Structures are given as structure tokens and as C-alpha cells.
VMD Tcl script that builds the backbone (N, CA, C; Angstrom):
set m [mol new atoms 540]
animate dup $m
set s [atomselect $m all]
$s set {name element resname resid chain x y z} {
  {N N MET 1 A 0.896 -1.408 -0.347}
  {CA C MET 1 A 0.241 0.013 -0.034}
  {C C MET 1 A 0.979 0.878 0.008}
  {N N PRO 2 A 0.505 2.135 -0.964}
  {CA C PRO 2 A 1.122 3.171 -0.854}
  {C C PRO 2 A 1.553 3.913 -0.131}
  {N N ALA 3 A 1.987 5.125 0.615}
  {CA C ALA 3 A 2.156 5.858 1.615}
  {C C ALA 3 A 1.624 7.485 1.138}
  {N N ASP 4 A 0.864 8.429 1.450}
  {CA C ASP 4 A 0.763 9.513 1.212}
  {C C ASP 4 A 2.100 10.600 1.739}
  {N N VAL 5 A 3.269 10.288 2.258}
  {CA C VAL 5 A 4.516 10.841 2.337}
  {C C VAL 5 A 5.515 9.747 1.942}
  {N N GLU 6 A 6.615 10.159 1.196}
  {CA C GLU 6 A 7.423 9.643 0.816}
  {C C GLU 6 A 8.500 8.548 1.667}
  {N N ASN 7 A 8.364 9.061 3.057}
  {CA C ASN 7 A 9.456 8.723 3.718}
  {C C ASN 7 A 9.324 9.086 4.965}
  {N N ALA 8 A 9.821 8.287 6.114}
  {CA C ALA 8 A 9.291 8.295 7.723}
  {C C ALA 8 A 10.190 9.525 8.070}
  {N N PHE 9 A 11.592 9.847 7.779}
  {CA C PHE 9 A 12.219 10.968 7.375}
  {C C PHE 9 A 11.365 12.160 7.941}
  {N N ASP 10 A 10.457 12.729 7.200}
  {CA C ASP 10 A 9.621 13.600 6.706}
  {C C ASP 10 A 9.204 13.952 8.306}
  {N N ILE 11 A 8.108 12.569 8.735}
  {CA C ILE 11 A 7.326 12.490 9.718}
  {C C ILE 11 A 8.497 12.926 11.077}
  {N N ALA 12 A 9.644 12.665 11.034}
  {CA C ALA 12 A 9.998 12.303 11.893}
  {C C ALA 12 A 10.536 13.455 11.913}
  {N N PHE 13 A 11.254 14.585 11.409}
  {CA C PHE 13 A 11.846 15.999 11.627}
  {C C PHE 13 A 11.226 16.766 11.492}
  {N N TRP 14 A 9.479 16.824 11.193}
  {CA C TRP 14 A 8.278 17.572 11.501}
  {C C TRP 14 A 8.545 17.274 13.166}
  {N N PHE 15 A 8.017 16.035 13.600}
  {CA C PHE 15 A 7.858 15.795 14.809}
  {C C PHE 15 A 9.069 16.905 16.361}
  {N N ALA 16 A 10.243 16.672 15.575}
  {CA C ALA 16 A 11.681 16.917 15.764}
  {C C ALA 16 A 12.057 18.861 15.737}
  {N N ASP 17 A 11.450 18.854 14.277}
  {CA C ASP 17 A 11.328 20.577 14.535}
  {C C ASP 17 A 10.030 21.753 15.009}
  {N N THR 18 A 9.349 20.648 15.220}
  {CA C THR 18 A 8.104 20.984 16.196}
  {C C THR 18 A 8.479 21.698 17.878}
  {N N ALA 19 A 9.119 20.233 17.868}
  {CA C ALA 19 A 9.195 20.586 19.770}
  {C C ALA 19 A 10.478 21.245 19.657}
  {N N LEU 20 A 11.322 21.371 18.714}
  {CA C LEU 20 A 12.289 22.269 18.506}
  {C C LEU 20 A 11.901 23.795 18.953}
  {N N ASN 21 A 10.769 24.573 17.981}
  {CA C ASN 21 A 10.201 25.344 18.025}
  {C C ASN 21 A 9.315 25.652 18.963}
  {N N GLU 22 A 8.981 24.946 20.209}
  {CA C GLU 22 A 8.472 24.925 21.328}
  {C C GLU 22 A 9.109 24.998 22.711}
  {N N ASN 23 A 10.807 25.121 22.182}
  {CA C ASN 23 A 11.474 25.234 23.608}
  {C C ASN 23 A 11.861 23.893 23.817}
  {N N GLN 24 A 10.909 22.736 23.884}
  {CA C GLN 24 A 11.163 21.530 24.084}
  {C C GLN 24 A 12.438 20.580 24.079}
  {N N TYR 25 A 12.671 19.400 24.432}
  {CA C TYR 25 A 13.481 18.483 23.943}
  {C C TYR 25 A 12.963 17.374 23.706}
  {N N LEU 26 A 12.970 16.763 22.551}
  {CA C LEU 26 A 12.706 15.695 22.000}
  {C C LEU 26 A 13.413 14.103 22.903}
  {N N GLN 27 A 12.931 13.932 23.366}
  {CA C GLN 27 A 13.617 12.016 23.501}
  {C C GLN 27 A 13.497 11.315 22.286}
  {N N PRO 28 A 14.545 10.132 22.091}
  {CA C PRO 28 A 14.478 9.568 21.069}
  {C C PRO 28 A 12.997 8.540 20.826}
  {N N GLN 29 A 12.876 8.306 22.263}
  {CA C GLN 29 A 11.902 7.187 22.721}
  {C C GLN 29 A 10.674 8.328 22.457}
  {N N LYS 30 A 11.016 9.041 22.632}
  {CA C LYS 30 A 9.163 9.932 22.608}
  {C C LYS 30 A 9.055 10.077 21.002}
  {N N LEU 31 A 9.677 10.276 20.738}
  {CA C LEU 31 A 9.608 10.562 18.821}
  {C C LEU 31 A 9.204 9.120 17.944}
  {N N GLN 32 A 10.144 8.369 18.825}
  {CA C GLN 32 A 9.451 6.765 18.599}
  {C C GLN 32 A 8.227 6.577 18.783}
  {N N CYS 33 A 7.145 6.774 19.693}
  {CA C CYS 33 A 5.727 6.740 20.264}
  {C C CYS 33 A 5.429 7.604 19.035}
  {N N LEU 34 A 5.617 9.097 18.907}
  {CA C LEU 34 A 4.652 9.210 18.144}
  {C C LEU 34 A 4.443 9.702 17.168}
  {N N LEU 35 A 5.586 9.077 16.295}
  {CA C LEU 35 A 5.694 8.197 14.900}
  {C C LEU 35 A 4.596 7.023 15.044}
  {N N PHE 36 A 4.877 6.332 16.345}
  {CA C PHE 36 A 3.466 5.157 16.153}
  {C C PHE 36 A 2.353 5.535 16.253}
  {N N ILE 37 A 2.397 6.164 17.384}
  {CA C ILE 37 A 0.718 6.902 17.147}
  {C C ILE 37 A 0.088 7.913 15.681}
  {N N ALA 38 A 1.325 8.010 15.448}
  {CA C ALA 38 A 0.602 9.067 14.108}
  {C C ALA 38 A 0.416 8.194 13.379}
  {N N GLN 39 A 0.765 7.178 13.082}
  {CA C GLN 39 A 0.996 6.240 12.066}
  {C C GLN 39 A -0.588 5.738 12.474}
  {N N ALA 40 A -0.748 4.808 13.493}
  {CA C ALA 40 A -1.683 4.243 14.190}
  {C C ALA 40 A -3.258 5.334 13.589}
  {N N TYR 41 A -3.050 6.265 14.094}
  {CA C TYR 41 A -4.319 7.378 13.417}
  {C C TYR 41 A -4.366 7.852 12.548}
  {N N TYR 42 A -3.417 7.999 11.513}
  {CA C TYR 42 A -3.827 8.225 10.502}
  {C C TYR 42 A -4.728 7.365 9.475}
  {N N THR 43 A -4.186 5.796 9.390}
  {CA C THR 43 A -4.848 4.973 9.099}
  {C C THR 43 A -5.955 4.922 9.703}
  {N N VAL 44 A -6.505 4.665 11.160}
  {CA C VAL 44 A -7.640 5.015 11.307}
  {C C VAL 44 A -8.839 6.522 10.622}
  {N N ALA 45 A -8.067 7.498 10.983}
  {CA C ALA 45 A -8.921 8.408 10.091}
  {C C ALA 45 A -9.277 8.428 8.702}
  {N N PHE 46 A -7.511 8.261 7.976}
  {CA C PHE 46 A -8.082 8.433 6.610}
  {C C PHE 46 A -8.390 6.703 6.205}
  {N N ASN 47 A -8.989 6.198 6.652}
  {CA C ASN 47 A -9.500 4.308 6.087}
  {C C ASN 47 A -8.546 3.722 5.561}
  {N N GLY 48 A -7.556 3.728 6.485}
  {CA C GLY 48 A -6.577 2.382 5.803}
  {C C GLY 48 A -5.662 2.979 5.275}
  {N N ARG 49 A -5.753 4.417 5.233}
  {CA C ARG 49 A -4.248 4.799 4.704}
  {C C ARG 49 A -3.215 4.807 5.260}
  {N N LYS 50 A -1.822 4.695 4.878}
  {CA C LYS 50 A -0.873 4.550 5.591}
  {C C LYS 50 A 0.053 6.550 5.563}
  {N N LEU 51 A 0.563 6.690 6.608}
  {CA C LEU 51 A 0.764 7.837 6.462}
  {C C LEU 51 A 2.602 7.761 5.795}
  {N N MET 52 A 2.816 6.699 5.863}
  {CA C MET 52 A 4.499 6.714 5.840}
  {C C MET 52 A 4.607 5.152 5.333}
  {N N PRO 53 A 6.028 5.067 4.743}
  {CA C PRO 53 A 6.502 4.274 4.412}
  {C C PRO 53 A 7.400 3.577 5.898}
  {N N ALA 54 A 6.788 2.842 7.051}
  {CA C ALA 54 A 7.632 2.745 8.123}
  {C C ALA 54 A 6.902 0.994 8.615}
  {N N ALA 55 A 7.947 0.604 8.679}
  {CA C ALA 55 A 7.599 -0.302 9.685}
  {C C ALA 55 A 7.916 -0.611 11.871}
  {N N PHE 56 A 6.764 -0.832 12.193}
  {CA C PHE 56 A 7.273 -0.373 13.604}
  {C C PHE 56 A 7.606 -2.126 13.935}
  {N N VAL 57 A 8.255 -2.185 15.375}
  {CA C VAL 57 A 8.275 -3.601 15.882}
  {C C VAL 57 A 8.070 -2.987 17.334}
  {N N ALA 58 A 8.135 -4.183 18.140}
  {CA C ALA 58 A 7.601 -4.095 19.661}
  {C C ALA 58 A 8.631 -4.737 20.291}
  {N N ASP 59 A 9.455 -3.427 20.397}
  {CA C ASP 59 A 10.500 -3.267 21.700}
  {C C ASP 59 A 10.461 -3.500 22.757}
  {N N GLU 60 A 11.429 -3.938 23.861}
  {CA C GLU 60 A 11.046 -4.121 25.509}
  {C C GLU 60 A 10.532 -2.684 25.855}
  {N N MET 61 A 11.072 -1.788 25.032}
  {CA C MET 61 A 11.445 -0.603 25.761}
  {C C MET 61 A 10.358 0.460 24.975}
  {N N GLY 62 A 9.479 -0.464 24.274}
  {CA C GLY 62 A 8.026 0.483 23.152}
  {C C GLY 62 A 8.056 0.154 21.936}
  {N N PRO 63 A 7.332 0.754 20.989}
  {CA C PRO 63 A 7.776 0.457 19.644}
  {C C PRO 63 A 8.624 1.216 18.911}
  {N N ILE 64 A 9.538 1.121 17.740}
  {CA C ILE 64 A 10.562 1.379 17.217}
  {C C ILE 64 A 10.188 0.790 15.911}
  {N N GLU 65 A 10.749 2.104 15.206}
  {CA C GLU 65 A 10.470 1.926 13.715}
  {C C GLU 65 A 12.422 1.724 13.442}
  {N N PRO 66 A 13.106 0.683 13.081}
  {CA C PRO 66 A 14.165 0.306 13.106}
  {C C PRO 66 A 14.696 1.679 12.505}
  {N N ASN 67 A 14.958 1.802 11.247}
  {CA C ASN 67 A 15.794 2.449 10.510}
  {C C ASN 67 A 15.688 3.998 10.980}
  {N N ILE 68 A 14.591 4.759 11.255}
  {CA C ILE 68 A 14.811 5.828 11.884}
  {C C ILE 68 A 15.289 6.504 13.542}
  {N N TYR 69 A 15.075 4.864 14.376}
  {CA C TYR 69 A 15.773 4.491 15.745}
  {C C TYR 69 A 17.423 4.642 15.264}
  {N N MET 70 A 18.060 4.162 14.317}
  {CA C MET 70 A 19.798 3.522 14.149}
  {C C MET 70 A 19.413 5.555 13.477}
  {N N ALA 71 A 19.324 6.206 12.430}
  {CA C ALA 71 A 19.385 7.439 12.321}
  {C C ALA 71 A 19.478 8.529 13.611}
  {N N PHE 72 A 18.809 8.218 14.467}
  {CA C PHE 72 A 18.679 9.635 14.972}
  {C C PHE 72 A 19.455 8.939 16.292}
  {N N SER 73 A 20.171 7.762 16.452}
  {CA C SER 73 A 20.449 7.008 17.541}
  {C C SER 73 A 21.987 8.448 18.319}
  {N N LYS 74 A 22.225 9.520 17.462}
  {CA C LYS 74 A 23.835 9.838 17.667}
  {C C LYS 74 A 23.410 11.155 17.511}
  {N N GLY 75 A 21.940 11.434 17.724}
  {CA C GLY 75 A 21.431 12.972 17.460}
  {C C GLY 75 A 20.678 13.098 16.255}
  {N N ARG 76 A 20.612 13.999 15.427}
  {CA C ARG 76 A 19.926 14.522 14.260}
  {C C ARG 76 A 20.772 14.216 12.973}
  {N N PRO 77 A 20.509 13.478 12.157}
  {CA C PRO 77 A 20.731 13.152 10.876}
  {C C PRO 77 A 20.536 13.430 9.764}
  {N N ASP 78 A 21.973 13.572 8.975}
  {CA C ASP 78 A 22.225 14.772 8.172}
  {C C ASP 78 A 21.408 13.991 7.001}
  {N N VAL 79 A 20.150 14.183 6.703}
  {CA C VAL 79 A 19.446 13.922 5.557}
  {C C VAL 79 A 18.774 14.818 5.280}
  {N N ASP 80 A 18.570 14.782 4.097}
  {CA C ASP 80 A 17.515 15.769 3.147}
  {C C ASP 80 A 16.132 15.335 3.331}
  {N N ALA 81 A 15.688 16.301 4.013}
  {CA C ALA 81 A 13.709 16.118 4.288}
  {C C ALA 81 A 13.708 16.848 3.737}
  {N N ARG 82 A 11.951 16.692 3.328}
  {CA C ARG 82 A 11.103 17.937 2.945}
  {C C ARG 82 A 10.511 18.850 3.886}
  {N N LEU 83 A 10.691 20.210 3.811}
  {CA C LEU 83 A 10.554 21.422 4.438}
  {C C LEU 83 A 9.033 21.214 4.674}
  {N N PHE 84 A 8.209 21.364 3.574}
  {CA C PHE 84 A 6.501 21.532 3.458}
  {C C PHE 84 A 6.353 20.110 3.223}
  {N N LEU 85 A 5.278 19.771 4.200}
  {CA C LEU 85 A 4.196 18.189 3.591}
  {C C LEU 85 A 3.021 19.133 3.452}
  {N N PRO 86 A 2.221 17.946 2.434}
  {CA C PRO 86 A 0.915 18.529 2.111}
  {C C PRO 86 A 0.031 19.297 3.477}
  {N N HIS 87 A -0.800 19.716 3.389}
  {CA C HIS 87 A -1.319 20.548 3.816}
  {C C HIS 87 A -1.858 19.574 5.034}
  {N N ASP 88 A -2.947 18.661 4.587}
  {CA C ASP 88 A -3.653 17.352 4.935}
  {C C ASP 88 A -2.907 16.419 5.985}
  {N N VAL 89 A -1.440 16.634 5.580}
  {CA C VAL 89 A -0.342 16.164 6.858}
  {C C VAL 89 A -0.252 16.541 7.610}
  {N N GLU 90 A 0.284 17.732 7.329}
  {CA C GLU 90 A 0.327 18.698 8.383}
  {C C GLU 90 A -0.560 18.421 9.368}
  {N N THR 91 A -1.829 19.478 8.676}
  {CA C THR 91 A -3.064 19.547 9.919}
  {C C THR 91 A -3.099 18.482 10.765}
  {N N PHE 92 A -3.055 17.469 9.999}
  {CA C PHE 92 A -3.205 16.367 11.018}
  {C C PHE 92 A -1.969 15.784 12.062}
  {N N LEU 93 A -0.671 15.895 11.935}
  {CA C LEU 93 A 0.439 15.815 12.919}
  {C C LEU 93 A 0.425 17.290 13.549}
  {N N ASP 94 A -0.301 18.516 13.532}
  {CA C ASP 94 A -0.662 19.076 14.276}
  {C C ASP 94 A -1.526 18.797 15.508}
  {N N GLY 95 A -2.813 17.309 14.914}
  {CA C GLY 95 A -3.406 17.359 15.833}
  {C C GLY 95 A -2.865 16.303 16.922}
  {N N ILE 96 A -2.061 15.262 16.274}
  {CA C ILE 96 A -1.145 14.680 17.229}
  {C C ILE 96 A -0.365 15.455 18.203}
  {N N TRP 97 A 0.017 16.080 18.087}
  {CA C TRP 97 A 1.335 17.109 18.435}
  {C C TRP 97 A 0.493 17.647 19.616}
  {N N ARG 98 A -0.788 18.593 19.524}
  {CA C ARG 98 A -1.587 19.071 20.205}
  {C C ARG 98 A -1.980 17.942 21.004}
  {N N ARG 99 A -2.142 16.862 21.069}
  {CA C ARG 99 A -3.072 15.830 21.834}
  {C C ARG 99 A -1.766 15.493 22.656}
  {N N PHE 100 A -0.888 14.531 22.288}
  {CA C PHE 100 A 0.638 13.956 23.222}
  {C C PHE 100 A 1.546 14.585 22.907}
  {N N GLY 101 A 2.229 15.692 22.516}
  {CA C GLY 101 A 3.236 16.558 22.944}
  {C C GLY 101 A 3.649 16.196 24.188}
  {N N HIS 102 A 3.174 16.776 24.711}
  {CA C HIS 102 A 2.960 17.483 25.864}
  {C C HIS 102 A 3.601 16.181 26.750}
  {N N HIS 103 A 2.585 15.457 26.762}
  {CA C HIS 103 A 2.570 14.108 27.456}
  {C C HIS 103 A 3.970 13.166 27.974}
  {N N SER 104 A 4.310 12.455 28.590}
  {CA C SER 104 A 5.653 12.472 29.073}
  {C C SER 104 A 6.191 10.780 28.071}
  {N N THR 105 A 7.043 10.731 27.691}
  {CA C THR 105 A 7.561 9.709 26.975}
  {C C THR 105 A 6.838 8.302 27.478}
  {N N GLU 106 A 7.117 7.910 29.204}
  {CA C GLU 106 A 6.902 6.718 30.057}
  {C C GLU 106 A 5.416 7.255 29.809}
  {N N ARG 107 A 4.105 7.834 29.755}
  {CA C ARG 107 A 2.591 8.125 29.714}
  {C C ARG 107 A 2.446 7.304 28.077}
  {N N LEU 108 A 3.035 7.854 27.213}
  {CA C LEU 108 A 3.259 7.567 25.709}
  {C C LEU 108 A 2.974 6.282 25.523}
  {N N ASN 109 A 4.568 5.254 25.901}
  {CA C ASN 109 A 4.994 4.054 26.393}
  {C C ASN 109 A 2.934 2.859 26.733}
  {N N LYS 110 A 3.341 3.669 28.080}
  {CA C LYS 110 A 2.279 2.872 28.632}
  {C C LYS 110 A 1.305 2.558 28.092}
  {N N MET 111 A 0.336 3.946 27.334}
  {CA C MET 111 A -0.508 3.497 26.555}
  {C C MET 111 A -0.424 2.656 25.431}
  {N N ILE 112 A 0.638 2.755 24.142}
  {CA C ILE 112 A 1.110 1.972 23.530}
  {C C ILE 112 A 1.372 0.542 23.585}
  {N N LYS 113 A 1.964 0.064 24.963}
  {CA C LYS 113 A 1.565 -0.735 24.876}
  {C C LYS 113 A 0.919 -1.691 26.226}
  {N N GLU 114 A -0.643 -0.985 26.049}
  {CA C GLU 114 A -1.881 -1.632 26.987}
  {C C GLU 114 A -2.377 -1.827 25.283}
  {N N THR 115 A -2.234 -1.447 24.251}
  {CA C THR 115 A -2.895 -2.239 22.707}
  {C C THR 115 A -2.493 -3.199 22.632}
  {N N THR 116 A -3.973 -3.943 22.163}
  {CA C THR 116 A -3.626 -5.496 21.226}
  {C C THR 116 A -2.240 -5.460 20.567}
  {N N ALA 117 A -2.432 -4.212 19.730}
  {CA C ALA 117 A -0.986 -4.366 18.836}
  {C C ALA 117 A 0.097 -4.674 19.345}
  {N N TYR 118 A 0.352 -3.389 19.416}
  {CA C TYR 118 A 1.831 -4.152 19.912}
  {C C TYR 118 A 1.920 -5.035 21.871}
  {N N LYS 119 A 1.134 -5.553 22.436}
  {CA C LYS 119 A 0.611 -7.150 22.961}
  {C C LYS 119 A 0.874 -7.999 22.595}
  {N N GLN 120 A 0.128 -8.501 21.082}
  {CA C GLN 120 A 0.630 -9.186 20.792}
  {C C GLN 120 A 1.924 -9.606 19.511}
  {N N ALA 121 A 2.297 -8.402 19.344}
  {CA C ALA 121 A 3.251 -8.576 18.223}
  {C C ALA 121 A 4.447 -8.902 19.639}
  {N N TYR 122 A 4.808 -8.577 20.999}
  {CA C TYR 122 A 5.896 -8.587 21.714}
  {C C TYR 122 A 5.514 -10.253 22.229}
  {N N LYS 123 A 3.896 -10.514 22.290}
  {CA C LYS 123 A 3.992 -11.987 22.721}
  {C C LYS 123 A 4.418 -12.904 22.540}
  {N N ASN 124 A 5.035 -12.693 20.343}
  {CA C ASN 124 A 5.025 -13.842 19.278}
  {C C ASN 124 A 6.629 -13.733 19.887}
  {N N ALA 125 A 7.940 -12.616 20.177}
  {CA C ALA 125 A 9.008 -12.564 20.271}
  {C C ALA 125 A 9.192 -11.186 20.421}
  {N N PRO 126 A 10.091 -10.542 20.895}
  {CA C PRO 126 A 10.806 -9.431 21.313}
  {C C PRO 126 A 10.884 -9.189 19.347}
  {N N ARG 127 A 10.980 -7.477 19.167}
  {CA C ARG 127 A 11.255 -6.885 17.835}
  {C C ARG 127 A 10.696 -7.675 16.729}
  {N N THR 128 A 9.505 -8.462 17.222}
  {CA C THR 128 A 8.305 -8.318 15.667}
  {C C THR 128 A 7.785 -7.506 15.206}
  {N N GLU 129 A 7.365 -7.577 14.240}
  {CA C GLU 129 A 7.098 -6.066 13.717}
  {C C GLU 129 A 5.579 -6.376 13.899}
  {N N ILE 130 A 4.765 -4.774 13.768}
  {CA C ILE 130 A 3.473 -4.634 14.478}
  {C C ILE 130 A 2.900 -4.699 12.902}
  {N N PRO 131 A 1.724 -5.091 13.224}
  {CA C PRO 131 A 0.937 -5.252 11.229}
  {C C PRO 131 A 0.168 -3.919 11.414}
  {N N LEU 132 A 0.148 -3.263 10.113}
  {CA C LEU 132 A -0.638 -2.028 10.344}
  {C C LEU 132 A -2.025 -1.702 10.998}
  {N N ASP 133 A -2.343 -3.362 10.040}
  {CA C ASP 133 A -3.577 -3.673 10.526}
  {C C ASP 133 A -4.311 -3.636 11.409}
  {N N ALA 134 A -3.402 -4.298 12.722}
  {CA C ALA 134 A -3.407 -4.183 14.229}
  {C C ALA 134 A -3.620 -3.193 14.683}
  {N N MET 135 A -2.676 -2.101 14.639}
  {CA C MET 135 A -2.345 -0.935 14.797}
  {C C MET 135 A -3.807 -0.428 14.538}
  {N N ARG 136 A -4.195 -0.367 13.337}
  {CA C ARG 136 A -5.409 0.283 13.272}
  {C C ARG 136 A -6.540 -0.212 13.899}
  {N N LEU 137 A -6.532 -1.543 13.479}
  {CA C LEU 137 A -7.301 -1.802 14.834}
  {C C LEU 137 A -7.618 -1.411 16.400}
  {N N SER 138 A -6.589 -1.515 16.604}
  {CA C SER 138 A -6.048 -1.179 18.322}
  {C C SER 138 A -6.735 0.331 18.441}
  {N N PHE 139 A -6.611 1.216 17.520}
  {CA C PHE 139 A -6.949 2.624 18.157}
  {C C PHE 139 A -7.748 2.719 17.345}
  {N N ALA 140 A -8.781 2.408 16.343}
  {CA C ALA 140 A -10.051 2.573 15.587}
  {C C ALA 140 A -11.244 2.130 17.397}
  {N N ARG 141 A -10.545 1.151 18.094}
  {CA C ARG 141 A -11.522 0.626 19.138}
  {C C ARG 141 A -11.371 1.638 20.632}
  {N N ALA 142 A -9.922 2.041 20.341}
  {CA C ALA 142 A -9.772 2.942 21.102}
  {C C ALA 142 A -9.655 2.702 22.291}
  {N N GLU 143 A -8.513 1.008 22.138}
  {CA C GLU 143 A -8.333 0.415 23.585}
  {C C GLU 143 A -7.248 1.284 24.530}
  {N N LYS 144 A -7.399 1.630 25.194}
  {CA C LYS 144 A -6.623 2.730 26.153}
  {C C LYS 144 A -5.877 3.397 25.233}
  {N N THR 145 A -6.680 3.861 24.553}
  {CA C THR 145 A -6.055 4.892 23.469}
  {C C THR 145 A -7.232 6.063 23.549}
  {N N PRO 146 A -7.109 7.645 23.153}
  {CA C PRO 146 A -8.429 8.462 22.688}
  {C C PRO 146 A -8.728 7.882 21.689}
  {N N GLY 147 A -9.628 8.153 21.336}
  {CA C GLY 147 A -10.852 7.641 20.245}
  {C C GLY 147 A -9.958 9.149 19.229}
  {N N VAL 148 A -10.280 8.660 17.821}
  {CA C VAL 148 A -10.209 9.540 16.560}
  {C C VAL 148 A -10.424 10.227 16.582}
  {N N ALA 149 A -11.739 10.301 16.802}
  {CA C ALA 149 A -12.577 12.123 17.362}
  {C C ALA 149 A -11.865 13.154 18.452}
  {N N GLN 150 A -11.277 12.450 19.768}
  {CA C GLN 150 A -10.825 13.011 19.968}
  {C C GLN 150 A -9.217 13.947 20.066}
  {N N VAL 151 A -8.426 13.425 18.835}
  {CA C VAL 151 A -7.077 13.743 18.495}
  {C C VAL 151 A -7.189 14.343 17.211}
  {N N VAL 152 A -7.889 13.718 16.242}
  {CA C VAL 152 A -8.273 14.218 15.057}
  {C C VAL 152 A -9.280 15.555 14.908}
  {N N LYS 153 A -9.382 16.901 14.943}
  {CA C LYS 153 A -10.174 17.607 15.147}
  {C C LYS 153 A -10.093 18.585 13.922}
  {N N PRO 154 A -11.034 18.946 13.082}
  {CA C PRO 154 A -10.775 20.051 12.799}
  {C C PRO 154 A -10.802 21.556 13.378}
  {N N LYS 155 A -10.234 22.100 12.780}
  {CA C LYS 155 A -9.668 23.368 13.103}
  {C C LYS 155 A -10.949 24.728 12.173}
  {N N ILE 156 A -11.951 24.541 13.883}
  {CA C ILE 156 A -13.231 25.584 12.832}
  {C C ILE 156 A -12.645 26.978 13.343}
  {N N LEU 157 A -13.024 27.802 12.185}
  {CA C LEU 157 A -12.604 29.807 12.192}
  {C C LEU 157 A -13.777 29.902 12.153}
  {N N ARG 158 A -13.423 31.106 12.496}
  {CA C ARG 158 A -14.979 31.915 11.698}
  {C C ARG 158 A -14.921 33.135 11.646}
  {N N THR 159 A -15.643 33.924 11.081}
  {CA C THR 159 A -15.554 35.460 10.865}
  {C C THR 159 A -15.921 36.106 11.955}
  {N N GLN 160 A -15.400 37.548 11.769}
  {CA C GLN 160 A -15.671 38.730 12.439}
  {C C GLN 160 A -17.272 38.810 13.368}
  {N N SER 161 A -17.979 38.080 12.411}
  {CA C SER 161 A -19.348 38.166 13.412}
  {C C SER 161 A -19.884 36.711 13.891}
  {N N GLY 162 A -19.020 35.734 14.089}
  {CA C GLY 162 A -18.739 34.904 14.809}
  {C C GLY 162 A -19.656 33.094 13.925}
  {N N LYS 163 A -19.423 33.443 12.625}
  {CA C LYS 163 A -20.275 33.028 11.912}
  {C C LYS 163 A -18.763 31.431 11.346}
  {N N ALA 164 A -19.452 30.081 11.078}
  {CA C ALA 164 A -18.449 28.992 11.042}
  {C C ALA 164 A -18.425 29.105 9.594}
  {N N VAL 165 A -17.217 29.301 9.398}
  {CA C VAL 165 A -16.867 29.135 7.797}
  {C C VAL 165 A -15.697 27.370 7.740}
  {N N THR 166 A -16.084 27.443 6.275}
  {CA C THR 166 A -15.132 26.140 5.726}
  {C C THR 166 A -14.019 26.644 5.378}
  {N N VAL 167 A -12.606 26.410 5.504}
  {CA C VAL 167 A -11.538 26.795 4.629}
  {C C VAL 167 A -10.512 25.500 4.398}
  {N N LYS 168 A -10.541 25.768 3.159}
  {CA C LYS 168 A -9.605 24.835 2.196}
  {C C LYS 168 A -8.371 25.779 2.011}
  {N N ALA 169 A -7.294 24.365 1.589}
  {CA C ALA 169 A -5.846 24.840 1.056}
  {C C ALA 169 A -6.466 25.506 -0.358}
  {N N TRP 170 A -5.649 26.288 -0.263}
  {CA C TRP 170 A -5.691 27.305 -2.068}
  {C C TRP 170 A -4.987 26.724 -2.642}
  {N N VAL 171 A -5.205 26.048 -3.792}
  {CA C VAL 171 A -4.101 25.599 -4.803}
  {C C VAL 171 A -4.255 26.637 -6.085}
  {N N PRO 172 A -3.141 27.226 -6.017}
  {CA C PRO 172 A -2.887 28.051 -7.665}
  {C C PRO 172 A -3.086 27.316 -8.780}
  {N N GLY 173 A -4.080 28.803 -9.247}
  {CA C GLY 173 A -4.551 28.279 -10.763}
  {C C GLY 173 A -5.914 27.165 -10.482}
  {N N ALA 174 A -6.353 26.572 -9.424}
  {CA C ALA 174 A -7.087 25.966 -9.696}
  {C C ALA 174 A -8.350 26.454 -9.702}
  {N N LYS 175 A -9.685 26.142 -10.605}
  {CA C LYS 175 A -10.728 27.728 -10.625}
  {C C LYS 175 A -12.046 26.833 -9.746}
  {N N PRO 176 A -12.297 27.972 -9.403}
  {CA C PRO 176 A -13.671 27.564 -8.262}
  {C C PRO 176 A -14.840 26.750 -9.326}
  {N N ALA 177 A -15.723 25.892 -8.613}
  {CA C ALA 177 A -16.484 25.297 -8.744}
  {C C ALA 177 A -17.811 25.951 -9.273}
  {N N ALA 178 A -18.117 25.757 -10.521}
  {CA C ALA 178 A -19.091 26.212 -10.457}
  {C C ALA 178 A -20.804 26.380 -10.057}
  {N N LYS 179 A -21.160 27.358 -9.903}
  {CA C LYS 179 A -22.223 27.603 -8.707}
  {C C LYS 179 A -24.039 27.225 -9.946}
  {N N LYS 180 A -24.866 26.414 -8.485}
  {CA C LYS 180 A -25.609 25.392 -9.162}
  {C C LYS 180 A -27.171 26.271 -9.216}
}
mol reanalyze $m
mol bondsrecalc $m
mol representation Tube
mol addrep $m
């Protein structure tokens, strides 16, 4: 299944840069948790679509994407990453960060380790891959995790008179839909 972002580094750098912009230190294990949570909620919110091409394994310390883990093991790697992600992806990641960015690594790990997806993979053997479908089911059922509606909330914007408005990303050159 194709992913909506070309690589997991783009998402990892987004979280790292967001933490830096908010003067927060992002522990490597917390980054792993946020990547796992983002992948799981994305597949729930977007009908099974994959956020990034990543494979998570159930490690003793929590879920790990081995390639990102190795690359970030000695600090921020020197990798060309996209500075701008698609608007929908950034909006989604912003929701993940707002909901989980302030939590401790321990709290995020505890939440993840309570899911059926993690438990089943770890029970098979440490470092067993956690299937995307199992992640989706665990987070869709909201087992020990907030429901997707609590995490992925649309931003409601209002006019100066208080009327709610629908906001769409601007696409240069796109023509407005014809009125009927």
C-alpha cells in the first residue's frame, strides 16, 4: 500500500522541528512513540491509508521504527527532508502534537503497550513487526487510547461576526466550482 508521505524521515523531522520550535527536548523514545501513534491514527482517520512507509517492531522499551531509531541514535541525522508536507498531513500531525506532544515518554509508552497490537507482537517475540491492520484496529477500538475524534479535530474558523466557515487549502490555478 502506498504511503501519503515519501519517507518516515519527513515525519520524524516534523516532530523534531515542532518540539524545537516550542523549546522542548524530544527524547528519541518519545519520537518513536509519536511516529507510532501518528501512523496508527492516520490509518484510522483516513480509511486504512498509510501515513509513511515505516515498519514498527515491538521492542522491550516500546514500539520502534528501526531505521529512524538507528539514524537518530547519535542526534539529528544529516538527511535531506521535505520542509513542507501536504497541508492535510501537516494538519493531522498538528493534531497529534497538540494531543500527545506534552505527554511524557513513559505515559505514551504505557498507553501504547496496553494496545492489543503491541501486546500480540511482543508476545510472539521481542522485535516482532507490528502489523498496520493490528495498529488500526487497536486505535479504532480506542483500547486504552483516545478515540480518533478526540485526536483529529478539524480547526473551526469563524468570521468576525462569529459565523463558522469552511476553509480549504489554496491551490494556485484551480478554478472555483461552478454554482448551480
